C-alpha positions in Angstrom: -56.1 6.6 -12.4 -59.4 8.0 -11.3 -57.9 11.3 -10.2 -56.3 11.9 -13.6 -59.7 11.3 -15.2 -61.3 14.0 -13.0 -58.4 16.4 -13.8 -58.6 15.8 -17.5 -62.4 16.4 -17.6 -62.4 19.8 -15.8 -63.7 22.8 -17.8 -61.4 25.6 -17.0 -63.8 28.2 -18.6 -66.1 27.8 -15.6 -65.5 29.2 -12.1 -63.7 26.9 -9.7 -65.9 24.5 -7.8 -66.6 25.3 -4.1 -66.3 21.7 -2.8 -63.2 19.7 -2.2 -61.4 17.8 -3.7 -62.9 19.0 -7.1 -61.6 22.5 -6.2 -58.0 21.2 -5.9 -58.4 19.3 -9.2 -59.5 22.5 -10.9 -56.4 24.3 -9.8 -54.1 21.4 -10.8 -55.6 21.4 -14.3 -55.2 25.2 -14.4 -51.6 25.0 -13.4 -51.0 22.3 -16.0 -52.5 24.5 -18.7 -50.3 27.5 -17.7 -47.2 25.4 -17.6 -48.0 24.1 -21.1 -48.4 27.6 -22.4 -45.1 28.7 -20.9 -43.4 25.7 -22.5 -44.8 26.7 -25.9 -43.6 30.3 -25.4 -40.1 29.5 -24.1 -39.5 26.5 -26.4 -38.3 24.3 -23.5 -39.6 21.9 -20.9 -40.9 23.6 -17.7 -41.7 22.3 -14.2 -44.0 23.4 -11.5 -43.8 23.0 -7.7 -46.2 23.9 -4.9 -45.0 24.3 -1.4 -47.6 24.2 1.4 -47.1 25.4 4.9 -49.7 23.5 6.9 -53.2 24.4 8.0 -53.8 27.9 9.2 -56.5 26.6 11.6 -53.7 25.2 13.8 -52.3 28.7 14.5 -52.8 29.8 18.1 
């Protein structure tokens, strides 16, 4: 997949990109790294879930 390629190539030592969707890919890669660290620390498989609540621009 092309998206997986982008996510795997992201350098997490740099600041997050300002443009979308690269910014989203950066945070996906960051979350994967943090979950992998937690798996190592706890010695068990971990999962990660993000819940979104819609666009704030639609609030009136």
